[in-house]
C-alpha positions in Angstrom: 0.0 0.0 0.0 1.4 3.5 -0.8 2.3 5.8 2.0 2.6 9.5 2.5 5.9 10.8 1.4 6.5 12.4 4.8 4.7 12.8 8.2 4.1 16.5 7.4 1.9 15.6 4.4 -0.4 13.6 6.6 -0.6 16.3 9.2 -1.4 19.0 6.6 -3.9 16.7 4.9 -5.8 16.1 8.1 -5.6 19.7 9.2 -6.9 20.7 5.8 -9.7 18.3 6.2 -10.9 19.4 9.7 -10.3 23.1 9.1 -13.1 23.9 6.7 -16.0 26.3 6.1 -17.6 25.4 9.4 -14.7 27.1 11.2 -15.6 30.3 9.4 -19.4 30.3 9.1 -20.5 28.2 12.1 -18.2 28.5 15.0 -18.0 32.4 15.3 -21.8 32.7 15.5 -22.2 29.7 17.7 -19.6 31.1 20.2 -21.2 34.5 20.2 -24.8 33.2 20.7 -23.9 30.7 23.4 -22.1 32.9 25.9 -19.2 34.4 24.1 -16.0 33.7 26.0 -17.9 31.5 28.4 -18.7 29.1 25.5 -15.0 28.3 25.3 -15.3 26.3 28.6 -17.8 23.7 27.3 -16.2 23.7 23.9 -12.7 22.9 25.3 -14.1 20.3 27.6 -15.7 18.6 24.7 -12.5 18.8 22.7 -10.6 17.1 25.5 -13.0 14.3 26.5 -14.7 13.6 23.2 -12.9 15.1 20.2 -9.3 14.1 20.7 -10.0 10.6 22.0 -12.3 9.7 19.1 -10.0 11.2 16.4 -7.3 9.0 17.9 -9.5 5.9 17.6 -10.0 6.6 13.9 -6.2 7.2 13.4 -5.5 3.9 15.2 -8.0 1.9 13.0 -6.6 3.3 9.8 -2.9 3.1 10.6 -3.0 -0.4 12.2 -5.1 -2.1 9.5 -3.9 -0.1 6.5 -7.5 -0.3 5.3 -10.4 2.1 4.6 -13.4 2.3 7.0 -15.4 -0.5 5.6 -12.7 -3.2 5.8 -11.2 -1.8 9.0 -14.6 -2.2 10.8 -15.1 -5.6 9.2 -11.9 -6.8 10.9 -12.4 -5.0 14.2 -16.0 -6.0 14.7 -17.7 -7.9 11.9 -21.1 -7.3 13.4 -20.7 -3.6 12.8 -19.1 -3.8 9.4 -22.1 -1.9 8.0 -20.9 1.2 10.0 -17.9 1.4 7.7 -20.1 1.2 4.6 -22.4 3.8 6.1 -19.5 6.2 6.5 -18.6 5.7 2.8 -22.2 6.5 1.8 -22.4 9.6 4.0 -19.1 10.8 2.7 -20.2 10.4 -0.9 -23.6 12.0 -0.3 -21.9 14.9 1.6 -19.4 15.4 -1.3 -22.1 15.7 -3.9 -23.7 18.8 -2.3 -20.7 20.2 -0.4 -18.9 20.9 -3.7 -21.8 23.4 -4.4 -20.2 25.7 -1.8 -17.0 25.6 -3.7 -19.0 26.5 -6.8 -20.5 29.6 -5.0 -17.0 30.6 -3.9 -15.7 30.3 -7.5 -18.7 32.4 -8.7 -18.0 35.2 -6.2 -14.2 35.1 -6.9 -14.7 35.5 -10.6 -17.2 38.3 -10.1 -14.8 40.2 -7.7 -12.4 40.9 -10.6 -14.7 43.5 -12.3 -14.4 47.2 -12.2 -16.7 47.3 -9.1 -17.9 44.7 -6.8 -21.3 43.7 -8.2 -23.0 43.2 -4.8 -22.1 46.8 -3.7 -24.9 48.7 -5.4 -28.5 48.4 -6.6 -27.7 49.5 -10.2 -27.7 46.1 -11.7 -30.2 44.2 -13.9 -31.0 41.6 -11.1 -31.8 44.2 -8.5 -35.3 45.2 -7.7 -35.4 49.0 -7.6 -38.4 49.1 -5.3 -37.0 47.2 -2.3 -33.1 47.3 -2.8 -30.9 49.1 -0.4 -27.2 49.8 -1.1 -26.5 49.7 2.7 -26.8 46.7 5.0 -30.1 46.3 6.8 -31.1 45.0 10.2 -32.6 41.5 10.2 -35.8 43.0 11.5 -36.3 45.0 8.3 -38.6 42.9 6.2 -39.5 45.5 3.6 -36.1 46.1 2.0 -33.2 43.8 1.0 -29.6 44.7 0.9 -27.7 44.7 -2.4 -25.5 41.8 -1.2 -28.6 39.7 -0.3 -30.2 40.4 -3.7 -26.9 39.5 -5.5 -26.8 36.1 -3.7 -30.5 35.4 -4.2 -31.1 36.8 -7.7 -27.7 36.6 -9.4 -25.9 33.7 -7.8 -28.8 31.4 -7.0 -31.5 32.8 -9.2 -33.7 31.5 -6.4 -37.2 30.2 -7.1 -40.1 30.2 -4.7 -39.5 26.8 -3.2 -38.3 23.2 -3.7 -41.5 22.4 -5.6 -40.3 24.8 -8.3 -36.8 23.6 -9.3 -36.6 25.9 -12.4 -34.0 25.3 -15.1 -30.3 24.7 -14.8 -28.2 27.7 -13.9 -25.5 27.3 -16.5 -23.0 29.6 -14.9 -23.2 27.8 -11.6 -23.0 24.5 -13.5 -19.7 25.7 -15.1 -18.4 26.6 -11.6 -19.5 23.2 -10.3 -17.7 21.5 -13.2 -14.5 23.5 -12.5 -14.8 22.6 -8.8 -14.8 18.9 -9.6 -11.9 19.4 -12.0 -9.9 20.9 -9.2 -10.8 17.9 -6.9 -9.8 15.5 -9.6 -6.5 17.2 -10.2 -5.8 16.9 -6.4 -6.5 13.2 -6.5 -5.2 12.3 -9.9 -2.2 10.4 -8.6 -3.7 9.4 -5.2 -1.9 10.5 -2.1 1.2 11.3 -4.1 -0.6 14.3 -5.7 -2.8 15.1 -2.6 0.3 15.2 -0.4 1.8 17.9 -2.6 -1.4 20.0 -2.9 -1.9 20.3 0.9 1.3 22.2 1.3 -0.5 25.1 -0.3 -4.2 24.6 0.4 -3.7 23.9 4.1 -1.3 26.8 4.7 -2.6 29.6 2.4 -5.9 30.2 4.4 -3.9 31.1 7.5 -2.0 33.7 5.5 -5.3 35.3 4.4 -6.9 35.0 7.8 -4.0 36.7 9.5 -3.9 39.4 6.8 -7.6 40.1 7.2 -7.3 40.2 11.0 -4.5 42.8 10.8 -6.5 44.8 8.3 -9.8 44.5 10.2 -8.6 45.5 13.7 -7.5 48.8 12.3 -11.1 49.7 11.2 -13.5 51.8 13.3 -15.9 49.7 15.4 -13.7 46.5 15.1 -13.1 46.4 18.8 -16.8 46.4 19.6 -17.4 43.5 17.3 -14.5 41.5 18.9 -16.0 42.3 22.4 -19.3 40.9 21.3 -17.5 37.7 20.3 -15.4 37.1 23.4 -17.4 38.8 26.3 -18.4 35.9 28.6 -22.0 35.5 29.6 -21.5 33.2 32.5 -25.2 32.3 33.0 -25.1 30.4 29.7 -22.9 27.7 31.3 -26.0 26.5 33.2 -28.0 25.9 30.0 -27.9 22.3 28.7 -28.3 23.5 25.1 -25.0 25.3 25.2 -23.2 22.1 26.2 -25.0 20.2 23.4 -24.0 22.9 20.9 -20.4 22.6 22.0 -20.4 18.8 21.6 -22.0 19.1 18.2 -19.5 21.7 17.0 -16.5 19.6 18.1 -18.0 16.5 16.6 -18.8 18.1 13.2 -15.7 20.2 12.9 -13.3 17.3 13.5 -15.2 15.1 10.9 -15.7 12.2 13.2 -17.6 9.2 11.7 -17.2 10.4 8.1 -14.4 7.8 7.5 -11.9 10.3 6.1 -9.6 10.1 9.1 -9.5 6.3 8.8 -8.8 6.5 5.1 -6.0 9.1 5.3 -4.3 7.4 8.3 -4.4 4.1 6.4 -1.6 5.5 4.2 0.6 6.1 7.2 3.7 4.1 8.0 3.0 1.5 10.7 5.0 3.3 13.5 3.9 6.9 12.7 3.3 8.8 16.0 -0.4 9.3 15.8 -0.7 10.5 19.4 1.4 13.5 18.5 -0.6 14.0 15.3 -4.0 13.9 16.9 -3.0 16.7 19.3 -1.6 18.8 16.5 -4.7 18.4 14.4 -7.2 19.0 17.2 -5.4 22.0 18.7 -4.9 23.6 15.2 -8.6 23.2 14.5 -9.7 24.9 17.7 -7.2 27.8 17.3 -8.3 28.3 13.7 -11.9 28.5 14.9 -11.0 31.3 17.3 -8.9 33.1 14.7 -11.8 33.0 12.2 -14.1 34.3 14.9 -11.9 37.3 15.5 -11.7 38.0 11.8 -15.4 37.7 11.2 -16.6 39.7 14.2 -14.0 42.5 13.7 -15.6 42.9 10.3 -19.1 42.8 11.8 -18.2 45.4 14.3 -16.9 47.6 11.5 -20.2 47.1 9.6 -22.2 47.9 12.7 -20.3 51.1 13.1 -20.7 52.0 9.4 -24.5 51.5 9.3 -25.3 52.5 12.9 -26.7 49.0 13.7 -26.2 46.7 16.7 -23.8 43.8 16.1 -26.4 41.2 17.0 -28.6 42.4 14.1 -25.8 41.6 11.6 -24.4 38.4 13.0 -25.8 35.3 11.4 -24.7 31.7 10.8 -24.4 29.4 7.7 -23.9 30.4 4.1 -25.5 33.8 4.7 -22.5 34.9 6.8 -19.8 34.3 4.1 -21.9 34.9 1.0 -24.1 37.9 2.1 -22.8 39.6 5.3 -19.0 39.3 4.8 -19.1 40.3 1.1 -21.0 43.5 2.2 -18.3 44.1 4.8 -15.6 43.6 2.1 -17.2 46.1 -0.2 -16.9 48.9 2.3 -13.3 48.1 3.4 -10.3 50.1 2.0 -8.7 48.2 -0.9 -11.8 46.0 -1.3 -10.7 45.0 -4.8 -7.8 43.2 -3.1 -9.5 41.6 -0.2 -12.6 40.3 -2.0 -10.9 37.8 -4.4 -8.4 36.7 -1.7 -11.3 36.0 0.8 -13.2 33.8 -1.7 -10.0 32.1 -2.8 -9.4 31.3 0.9 -12.9 29.8 1.0 -12.0 27.7 -2.0 -8.9 26.4 -0.4 -10.8 25.5 2.9 -13.4 23.7 0.9 -11.1 21.8 -1.4 -9.2 20.2 1.5 -12.3 18.9 3.1 -13.8 17.8 -0.2 -10.9 15.7 -1.5 -10.7 14.0 1.9 -14.3 12.9 1.6 -13.9 11.7 -2.0 -10.7 9.8 -1.0 -13.0 7.7 1.3 -14.9 6.4 -1.7 -11.7 5.8 -3.8 -10.1 3.9 -0.9 -13.2 1.7 -0.4 -13.2 0.8 -4.1 -9.5 -0.1 -4.1 -9.8 -2.1 -0.9 -12.9 -3.9 -2.0 -11.9 -4.8 -5.6 -8.1 -4.6 -5.5 -6.7 -6.6 -8.3 -10.2 -7.3 -9.6 -10.6 -3.7 -10.8 -11.3 -3.6 -14.5 -8.5 -2.5 -16.8 -10.2 0.9 -17.1 -10.4 1.6 -13.4 -7.1 0.0 -12.4 -5.3 3.2 -13.2 -5.4 5.7 -10.3 -6.4 8.7 -12.5 -9.2 6.9 -14.2 -10.7 5.7 -11.0 -10.6 9.2 -9.6 -12.1 10.5 -12.8 -15.0 8.1 -12.5 -15.8 9.0 -8.9 -15.6 12.7 -9.6 -17.8 12.4 -12.6 -20.4 10.6 -10.5 -20.3 13.3 -7.9 -20.7 16.0 -10.6 -23.8 14.3 -12.0 -25.4 13.9 -8.6 -24.6 17.5 -7.8 -26.6 18.9 -10.7 -29.9 19.3 -8.7 -28.1 21.8 -6.5 -27.2 24.2 -9.3 -30.8 24.5 -10.6 -32.6 27.7 -9.8 -34.2 25.9 -6.8 -30.9 24.2 -5.9 -30.5 26.1 -2.6 -33.6 24.3 -1.2 -32.2 20.9 -2.2 -28.8 21.9 -0.6 -30.5 22.9 2.7 -32.6 19.7 2.8 -29.5 17.5 2.2 -27.4 19.4 4.7 -30.0 19.1 7.4 -30.7 15.4 7.2 -27.3 14.0 6.1 -24.8 16.1 8.0 -26.7 16.0 11.4 -29.0 13.0 11.9 -27.1 10.2 10.1 -23.7 11.1 11.5 -24.9 11.1 15.1 -26.3 7.6 14.8 -23.2 6.4 12.9 -20.8 7.7 15.5 -22.7 6.0 18.3 -22.5 2.7 16.5 -18.7 3.2 15.9 -18.1 3.9 19.5 -20.1 0.8 20.6 -18.2 -1.4 18.1 -14.7 -0.1 18.9 -14.8 0.9 22.6 -17.2 -1.6 24.1 -17.3 -4.7 21.9 -13.8 -4.7 20.5 -12.6 -3.3 23.8 -10.3 -0.6 25.1 -7.7 -3.2 26.0 -7.3 -4.4 22.5 -7.3 -0.9 21.2 -4.5 0.0 23.6 -2.5 -3.0 22.6 -2.7 -1.9 18.9 -1.2 1.4 20.0 1.5 -0.5 21.9 2.4 -2.6 18.9 2.7 0.5 16.7 4.4 3.0 19.1 6.0 0.7 21.7 3.9 2.1 24.6 0.4 1.9 25.9 -1.9 5.0 25.5 -2.2 7.1 28.7 -4.9 6.5 31.3 -6.6 9.7 30.0 -7.3 8.1 26.6 -8.4 4.8 28.1 -10.8 6.5 30.6 -12.3 8.6 27.8 -12.7 5.6 25.5 -14.4 3.3 28.1 -16.7 5.9 29.7 -16.7 9.6 28.8 -16.7 9.5 25.0 -19.4 6.8 24.7 -21.6 8.6 27.2 -21.4 11.9 25.4 -22.3 10.2 22.1 -25.1 8.3 23.9 -26.8 11.5 25.2 -26.5 13.4 21.9 -29.6 11.8 20.3 -31.6 13.8 22.9 -31.3 16.8 20.6 -33.9 15.0 18.4 -36.5 16.2 21.0 -35.7 19.8 19.8 -35.2 18.9 16.2 -37.2 21.0 13.8 -37.8 20.2 10.1 -35.5 21.7 7.5 -36.2 25.2 6.2 -34.5 28.1 4.4 -35.1 31.5 5.9 -38.9 32.0 6.2 -39.6 29.1 3.8 -40.8 25.8 5.3 -40.4 22.6 3.3 -43.6 20.7 2.4 -44.2 17.4 4.1 -43.1 15.4 1.1 -39.7 17.1 1.1 -39.2 16.3 4.8 -40.1 12.7 4.0 -37.4 12.7 1.3 -35.0 14.1 3.8 -35.7 11.3 6.3 -35.3 8.8 3.4 -31.9 10.3 2.6 -30.9 10.0 6.3 -32.2 6.4 6.4 -30.4 5.3 3.2 -27.1 6.5 4.8 -27.4 4.4 7.9 -29.5 1.4 6.8 -26.3 -0.5 6.0 -25.5 -0.9 9.7 -28.5 -3.2 10.5 -28.2 -4.8 7.1 -24.5 -5.5 7.7 -25.3 -7.1 11.1 -28.1 -9.2 9.6 -25.8 -10.4 6.9 -23.0 -11.3 9.3 -25.3 -13.3 11.6 -26.9 -15.1 8.6 -23.6 -16.2 7.0 -22.2 -17.6 10.3 -23.0 -21.1 11.3 -24.1 -22.7 14.6 -26.5 -21.6 17.3 -27.5 -18.0 18.0 -24.8 -17.5 20.6 -22.2 -19.1 18.3 -23.2 -16.8 15.5 -23.0 -13.8 17.8 -19.7 -14.8 19.1 -18.2 -15.1 15.6 -19.8 -11.8 14.7 -18.0 -9.9 17.5 -14.7 -11.8 17.2 -12.1 -9.5 15.5 -10.0 -10.9 12.7 -7.3 -8.1 13.0 -3.8 -9.4 13.6 -2.6 -9.2 17.1 0.6 -10.8 18.5 0.4 -13.9 20.8 1.3 -12.0 23.9 -1.6 -9.6 23.3 -4.1 -12.3 22.5 -3.2 -14.2 25.7 -3.6 -11.0 27.7 -7.0 -10.3 26.1 -8.5 -13.8 26.5 -8.1 -13.8 30.3 -9.9 -10.5 30.6 -13.7 -10.3 31.2 -15.3 -7.8 28.9 -18.9 -6.5 28.5 -19.2 -8.9 25.5 -18.6 -11.9 27.8 -21.7 -11.0 29.8 -23.7 -10.7 26.6 -22.7 -14.2 25.6 -23.8 -15.5 29.0 -27.2 -13.8 28.8 -27.8 -15.1 25.2 -26.8 -18.6 26.2 -29.2 -18.6 29.2 -32.0 -17.4 26.9 -31.3 -20.2 24.4 -31.5 -22.7 27.3 -34.8 -21.3 28.4 
């Protein structure tokens, strides 16, 4: 199996994967709306007890087995082999609509090279003279729209009235989508050999732009007020359960746990690579980048609030609206806006590309692991296999670049990136930490690194991390159907969303049923085989494991008693 040319390539690739658009458009608003500086306490707690330990689990599985998520889980716990396949399906579904964000970034970047920034004024053919304002408006103002909002809705999206009205294909967006997939293909054309070289630029360049923007923004009037809104602690928020749930969700999503990308990328590591060091570098870098992005975003929002005499909280928002409506408006009023605008959107492109090719790599790794030498002559070449996967992603992404594509995008994002991943992560933790066992996991680390993981990791794996994942489904009590702005999806669209969520995770029970069916013997014998790992462990490790009572042992005893009546 090929390996990364150097340890730095793996670190940059994983940093590029976890540091994405969510650091820019989700974390700053989440921090501000959940207690400001006080939010950092639950956030850092969740990073320490959940984020870092679970990322290390995925690093261990990939590096030890040198396999992608499907085959790694089949060897760790055959009963949950479907969890690996579910991660491949989720990664593929995610990549089909996530590339649309790169498409929007490319569209903005190309339009920022004109004589003037097109979202700056209302003197354009797509503007509505009756309700367009060249200045930014408070969110409470429902009569007028800002020029930047109309540019996004009427020029970029050419938005229809709802998902039931898809409209025709937006050819300019389709061209940007095609270019986005071409970029992803070029990053993957030679496998990790080409990816490892690309990340030297795509993982580093965003920090150059973020630091340059921060230096520029803090010199603007009102920037200090915006930063204070971002960091001022509201200590009462610490006693709200919702804040702790939001912190856990942010850590979980930003680190990309359960998407299979970490397992796939670490499977190309050398066997003795120091993954404990790597997991701390990746996790800490992700958190620091989120804070840096928050300072950049809110310094600009403070400047906008000063310019338009509005409170910061009426400007702050989350999601695509922050980076494609609010921040472009801020850029248009900054000194030297013609420089900052294209750089900002090129930065978004770099952030998205890293995350995107990591997700696509999951599918490619699965195909190579599954078929291996049985790949047809056409797909046996690395570049042709990558081309086939990227072409499939392009075709499935077409509904998102129709004139009603934003609604399809929102529907997919709600039901794929939230519901499916939570359930999948719970199954992964049960399979690895409770059935396979922390002792075996620790022995895998010892065989790779020559030492056992610390008590901190073992305690998190056996208790804290599983419990946090276990209570996360409680958020379903507060779950509301998908929507976009004031638009609510019809019932049939929500049913489609639930179907998308189901199709991503149905492989877990199907995999368990298949494993039990193909085994022979009584129910307890079938179950015992289904939870017996086939991963290679040395004799000393095996003898140490077999004399240890695990939770699985008690399951066998209960099933045996039931069979005996």
